[in-house]
C-alpha positions in Angstrom: 0.0 0.0 0.0 1.2 3.4 -0.8 1.5 6.1 1.8 -1.7 7.7 0.7 -3.7 4.6 1.4 -2.0 4.0 4.7 -2.8 7.6 5.8 -6.3 7.2 4.7 -6.6 3.9 6.5 -5.1 5.4 9.7 -7.4 8.4 9.3 -10.4 6.2 9.0 -9.3 4.2 12.0 -8.6 7.3 14.0 -12.0 8.7 13.1 -13.6 5.5 14.1 -11.6 5.6 17.4 -12.5 9.2 17.9 -16.1 8.4 17.3 -16.0 5.8 20.0 -14.0 8.2 22.3 -16.4 11.1 21.7 -19.3 8.9 22.1 -18.0 7.7 25.5 -17.4 11.4 26.5 -20.9 12.4 25.4 -22.3 9.4 27.3 -20.3 10.5 30.3 -21.6 14.0 29.8 -25.1 12.7 29.5 -24.6 10.6 32.6 -23.3 13.6 34.4 -26.4 15.5 33.4 -28.6 12.7 34.5 -26.6 12.5 37.7 -27.2 16.2 38.2 -31.0 16.0 37.7 -31.9 14.6 41.2 -29.5 17.1 42.8 -31.1 20.0 40.9 -34.6 18.7 41.7 -33.7 18.2 45.3 -32.3 21.7 45.4 -35.4 23.1 43.7 -37.7 21.1 46.0 -35.7 22.3 49.0 -36.0 25.8 47.8 -39.8 25.3 47.2 -40.2 23.8 50.6 -38.4 26.8 52.2 -40.5 29.2 50.2 -43.7 27.3 51.2 -42.6 27.4 54.9 -41.7 31.1 54.6 -45.1 31.8 52.9 -47.0 29.8 55.5 -45.1 31.6 58.2 -46.0 34.9 56.5 -49.7 33.9 56.4 -49.6 33.0 60.1 -48.0 36.3 61.0 -50.5 38.2 58.8 -53.4 36.3 60.3 -52.0 36.9 63.8 -51.5 40.5 63.0 -55.1 40.9 61.7 -56.5 39.0 64.7 -54.6 41.2 67.1 -55.8 44.3 65.2 -59.4 43.1 65.3 -59.1 42.3 69.0 -57.6 45.7 69.7 -60.3 47.4 67.6 -63.1 45.5 69.4 -61.6 46.3 72.8 -61.3 50.0 71.9 -64.9 50.0 70.6 -66.1 48.2 73.8 -64.2 50.8 75.9 -65.7 53.6 73.9 -69.2 52.1 74.2 -68.7 51.5 77.9 -67.4 55.0 78.4 -70.3 56.4 76.4 -72.8 54.3 78.3 -71.4 55.3 81.7 -71.3 58.9 80.7 -74.9 58.8 79.4 -76.0 56.9 82.6 -74.2 58.9 85.2 -73.9 62.4 83.7 -76.5 65.0 84.8 -77.6 67.2 81.9 -78.4 70.8 82.6 -79.1 72.2 79.2 -81.3 71.5 76.2 -81.7 72.2 72.5 -85.2 72.6 70.9 -84.7 70.5 67.8 -88.2 71.1 66.5 -91.0 73.3 67.5 -94.6 72.9 66.1 -97.3 75.5 66.5 -100.0 74.6 69.1 -102.9 77.1 69.4 -105.2 75.8 72.1 -107.4 77.4 74.8 -106.2 77.7 78.3 -106.9 74.7 80.4 -106.2 72.1 77.7 -104.6 69.0 79.1 -102.9 66.0 77.6 -102.5 62.2 78.1 -99.8 60.1 76.4 -101.3 56.9 74.8 -98.7 54.9 72.9 -97.4 57.0 70.1 -100.3 59.5 70.3 -101.6 62.2 72.6 -105.1 62.7 73.8 -105.8 66.4 74.1 -108.9 67.4 76.0 -110.6 70.4 77.5 -114.2 71.6 78.2 -115.0 71.7 74.5 -114.0 68.3 73.4 -111.2 65.6 73.0 -109.0 64.9 70.1 -106.2 62.4 69.2 -103.0 64.0 67.9 -99.7 62.8 66.7 -96.3 64.0 68.0 -96.4 66.5 65.1 -99.7 67.9 66.4 -101.6 66.4 63.5 -105.2 65.6 64.4 -106.2 62.0 63.8 -109.8 62.4 65.1 -111.9 64.8 67.2 -115.0 64.5 69.4 -116.8 67.6 70.6 -118.9 68.0 73.8 -119.5 70.7 76.4 -118.3 70.0 80.0 -117.6 72.4 82.9 -115.0 70.3 84.6 -113.9 67.2 82.6 -112.1 64.4 84.5 -110.4 61.5 82.7 -108.9 58.1 83.2 -106.7 56.1 80.9 -106.1 52.3 80.6 -104.0 51.1 77.7 -105.2 53.1 74.7 -108.7 53.6 76.1 -109.8 56.9 77.8 -113.0 57.9 79.6 -113.9 61.6 79.9 -116.7 62.5 82.3 -118.1 65.7 83.7 -117.3 65.9 87.5 -120.6 66.7 89.3 -122.2 66.4 85.9 -123.8 63.4 84.1 -121.9 63.1 80.7 -119.5 60.2 79.9 -117.5 59.6 76.7 -115.3 56.6 76.0 -112.6 56.8 73.2 -109.6 54.9 72.0 -107.0 55.5 69.3 -109.5 54.8 66.6 -112.1 57.3 67.9 -115.3 57.3 69.9 -116.3 54.0 71.4 -119.5 55.2 73.0 -121.1 57.8 75.2 -123.9 57.9 77.7 -125.6 60.0 80.4 -125.9 59.1 84.1 -128.9 60.0 86.2 -126.8 61.1 89.2 -123.8 63.5 89.6 -120.5 61.9 88.9 -117.7 61.9 91.5 -115.1 59.6 90.0 -114.7 57.6 86.8 -112.4 54.7 85.8 -112.1 52.7 82.6 -110.7 49.3 81.5 -108.9 48.6 78.2 -112.0 47.1 76.8 -114.1 50.2 77.5 -115.9 49.0 80.7 -116.5 52.1 82.9 -116.8 52.3 86.6 -118.6 55.4 87.9 -119.0 56.7 91.4 -122.3 58.5 91.7 -123.6 60.7 94.5 -127.2 60.5 95.7 -127.6 62.5 98.9 -126.4 60.3 101.7 -126.2 57.2 99.4 -123.2 56.6 97.0 -123.4 54.3 94.1 -120.5 52.5 92.4 -121.9 51.4 89.0 -120.4 49.5 86.1 -121.3 50.3 82.5 -120.2 49.3 79.1 -119.1 52.0 76.6 -122.6 52.6 75.4 -124.1 53.0 79.0 -125.5 49.5 79.4 -125.5 48.8 83.2 -123.4 45.8 84.2 -123.4 45.9 88.0 -124.3 48.2 91.0 -123.0 48.6 94.5 -125.0 50.8 96.8 -123.2 52.1 99.8 -123.8 54.3 102.8 -121.5 55.7 105.4 -123.2 53.7 108.1 -122.9 50.5 106.1 -119.8 50.2 103.9 -118.5 53.7 104.3 -117.7 56.5 101.7 -116.0 55.3 98.5 -112.7 57.2 98.3 -111.3 55.6 95.2 -112.1 52.9 92.6 -110.2 51.2 89.8 -110.8 48.5 87.2 -108.5 45.7 86.0 -107.3 46.1 82.4 -109.6 43.3 81.3 -112.6 45.0 83.0 -113.4 41.8 85.1 -112.2 43.0 88.5 -112.9 46.1 90.5 -111.4 47.4 93.7 -113.0 50.1 95.9 -111.6 51.9 98.9 -114.2 52.8 101.5 -113.7 55.1 104.5 -115.9 54.6 107.6 -116.0 54.6 111.3 -115.8 51.2 113.1 -116.2 51.2 116.9 -115.2 54.9 117.0 -112.0 54.4 114.9 -111.5 55.7 111.4 -111.1 52.7 109.2 -110.5 52.0 105.5 -111.7 48.9 103.9 -110.4 47.8 100.5 -113.0 45.5 98.7 -112.4 43.5 95.6 -115.2 42.5 93.2 -115.0 40.0 90.3 -117.5 40.1 87.5 -115.9 37.2 85.6 -115.9 33.5 86.3 -114.7 33.8 89.9 -117.4 36.2 90.9 -120.8 35.4 92.4 -123.7 37.6 91.6 -125.6 36.3 94.6 -122.9 37.8 96.9 -122.7 41.1 95.0 -119.6 39.8 93.2 -117.4 40.5 96.3 -114.5 38.1 96.5 -112.1 39.5 99.1 -111.5 42.5 101.4 -108.9 44.0 103.7 -109.3 46.4 106.6 -106.9 49.1 107.5 -107.7 50.3 111.0 -106.8 53.8 111.8 -105.6 54.5 108.2 -107.0 56.3 105.2 -106.6 54.7 101.8 -107.1 57.5 99.3 -105.7 55.6 96.3 -106.2 52.1 94.8 -105.1 50.9 91.4 -104.4 47.7 89.3 -101.0 47.1 87.9 -102.3 44.2 85.7 -105.2 41.8 85.9 -103.9 40.0 89.0 -101.9 42.7 91.0 -103.5 45.6 92.8 -102.1 48.3 95.1 -103.7 50.2 98.0 -101.9 53.4 99.0 -102.6 54.5 102.6 -101.6 57.7 104.3 -99.0 55.7 106.2 -97.8 53.0 103.7 -99.0 50.8 101.0 -100.1 47.2 100.4 -99.9 44.9 97.4 -102.6 42.3 96.6 -102.1 39.4 94.2 -104.1 36.5 92.7 -107.4 35.9 91.0 -109.0 36.3 94.4 -106.7 39.1 95.6 -104.9 38.5 98.9 -102.3 40.8 100.5 -98.8 39.7 99.5 -96.7 42.6 100.8 -97.1 45.6 103.0 -94.8 48.5 103.8 -95.4 51.1 106.5 -94.0 54.7 106.7 -93.4 57.0 109.6 -93.1 60.2 107.5 -96.1 61.8 105.7 -96.3 61.0 102.0 -96.0 64.1 99.8 -96.7 62.4 96.5 -97.0 58.9 95.0 -96.2 57.8 91.4 -95.8 54.4 89.7 -95.5 52.3 86.6 -95.8 48.6 85.9 -92.6 47.8 87.8 -92.0 50.4 90.5 -94.0 52.5 92.9 -92.4 55.7 94.3 -93.0 58.1 97.1 -91.8 61.5 98.0 -91.4 62.6 101.7 -90.3 65.8 103.2 -86.6 65.4 104.2 -86.5 65.7 108.0 -82.7 66.0 108.0 -82.8 69.3 106.2 -80.1 68.2 103.7 -82.6 68.0 100.8 -86.0 69.3 100.0 -87.4 65.8 99.7 -86.5 62.1 100.1 -87.5 59.8 97.3 -88.1 56.1 97.9 -88.8 53.5 95.2 -90.2 50.0 95.8 -90.9 47.0 93.7 -94.3 45.2 94.0 -92.8 42.6 96.4 -92.4 45.4 98.9 -88.6 45.7 98.6 -87.0 49.1 98.7 -84.9 49.7 95.6 -83.8 53.3 96.0 -83.7 56.0 98.7 -82.2 59.3 97.6 -82.4 63.0 98.4 -84.2 65.2 95.9 -83.9 69.0 95.5 -86.5 70.0 92.9 -89.5 72.2 92.8 -92.6 70.6 91.2 -96.3 71.1 90.7 -96.7 67.7 88.9 -94.9 64.4 89.1 -95.3 61.2 87.1 -93.4 58.2 85.9 -93.2 57.4 82.2 -91.2 54.7 80.5 -88.8 54.3 83.4 -88.2 58.0 84.1 -89.7 60.2 86.8 -90.8 63.6 85.4 -91.1 66.5 87.8 -92.1 69.9 86.5 -93.5 73.4 87.2 -94.6 75.9 84.7 -91.0 77.2 84.4 -88.7 74.2 85.1 -88.4 70.5 84.7 -86.4 67.8 86.5 -86.0 64.2 85.5 -84.8 61.2 87.6 -84.3 57.6 86.5 -85.7 54.6 88.3 -82.3 54.1 89.8 -82.6 57.4 91.6 -80.1 59.2 89.4 -80.7 62.8 88.5 -80.9 62.8 84.8 -81.8 66.3 83.8 -82.6 69.6 85.5 -83.2 73.0 83.9 -85.3 76.1 83.8 -87.4 76.3 80.6 -87.8 79.3 78.4 -91.6 79.0 77.9 -94.5 78.2 80.1 -94.8 74.4 80.5 -98.2 72.7 80.2 -96.9 69.1 80.2 -93.8 67.1 79.5 -93.6 63.6 78.0 -90.9 60.9 77.5 -91.4 58.4 74.7 -88.3 56.3 75.3 -86.3 58.3 72.8 -82.6 58.8 73.4 -82.1 62.0 75.4 -85.2 63.5 73.8 -88.4 64.7 75.4 -91.6 66.5 74.3 -92.5 69.7 76.1 -95.9 71.1 75.5 -96.5 74.8 76.0 -99.6 76.9 75.3 -98.4 77.7 71.8 -96.0 74.9 70.8 -95.0 71.3 70.8 -91.3 71.4 71.5 -89.0 68.4 70.8 -86.0 68.9 73.0 -82.7 67.1 73.3 -80.9 67.4 76.6 -77.2 68.2 76.5 
C-alpha cells in the first residue's frame, strides 16, 4: 500500500476511534447531566419547601396581626361604648336644645295624656287624638264644665265631674257615650271600655259598672253607716275586676276597707260579686289601682299594700313613719316623696318593687307642681322648670325652661323629650 492509502486507513481508524471516544465522552456528559438531575430537583424542592414554609409563616404572621388588630379594635370599641354608656347613665344634663317646634294654638286649660305614640288632648269643648307632630287623627266635641279622665292602655274615659256626661274613646275614635242619672264623683275605665262610675245620691253613694254605650253591668249601693264612703275605685285592664276603697267609722275608729269585686268566672252575683277585702284600721286609703289583671295596690296615708291573685290577697305591706307628699308608679316600680327631715334636701324619694322591697332611697332637690313616671323615668315639673330622675334614683336632667310648660312627656327616645306649652309642641334634646 502506498503512503496515501495508509494515511487514509489510519485516518479512518482514527475517526472510528475518535467516534467511540467522543461517544464515550458524550455518554459521560449525558450521565453527568442525568446524575445532576436529582441534585437539581432536590435543590429546587428544598427551595420550594423553604419558600412554602416562609409563605405559611408569613400567612400565620398576617393572620395573627389581623387577629390582634381586630381584638384591639373590638376592645377599643367596647371601651368607647362602655365609656359612652357610663357617661350617658351617670352624667347629669343641665341644658337642652329645641330640635323642633310645632305651633299649638289651644285654649287655656287644655290637658294631655300620652297613649302609645299618640296624645289625647282634651278640654271643656272636646277631646282629640293628635300625633307628636300635632296632626289631628280624630276629634269629638262636647260641652263640660269640669272634665275628669282616666286612661287604661289606649282607652280613655272623659266625664263631667258633678255632671252626668260620659264619653269613651280609643286611638280609633269614639267607642261610645252615655248619660248618668246622678252626679259623677269619680270615673275609671278598662282597656275594653268598661266604665266604673262613682255617683252621689244625697247620703247614698253608688258604684256602677257600665259598658261603653251605657249598658248597666253591675251596681254597688253604699252608705257611710254600712260600707263607708268610697274614696277611690279602679278596674283591672280586662274589666273583670274592680277594687274600691271605703272610708268609715268602726267602733269609733276611722277605718278604711279595700274591697275586691270579680265580674268574671270567679265572681258570684248572689254575693254582689265581692271576692275579698282587707281592713286598714286607723288609716285612710285614698288611692287604689291595678298594675295588671292580678296585681292591685292600695296606698294609705302611712304606707302601701300589694294584693295578688285571681282572688286578691295581701302579699306585701310597707309602713311609713313620715307623711307621704306624693305617689307615682308604673308597671314595675312604685315611688314616694317625703319631706326630708334631715334638712339636707327638700325631699326624700323612695322607690319599691311590688314585692315590697325598697330599691332606692335618695335625696331630691327640685320644685314641682306635677310628678309622674313614664317609660322608666320620673318627670317633675313646674310651669317654668323640669327635672328628670331615672328609676335608679339618678338625677338625669334639670333645667329652667324658656316657655310656660303645660306638660312634659318621655317616649323612650334617646335624650329626647316632648315639652308642651300653650303655643307649641317642642321636641327637645338634653345636653
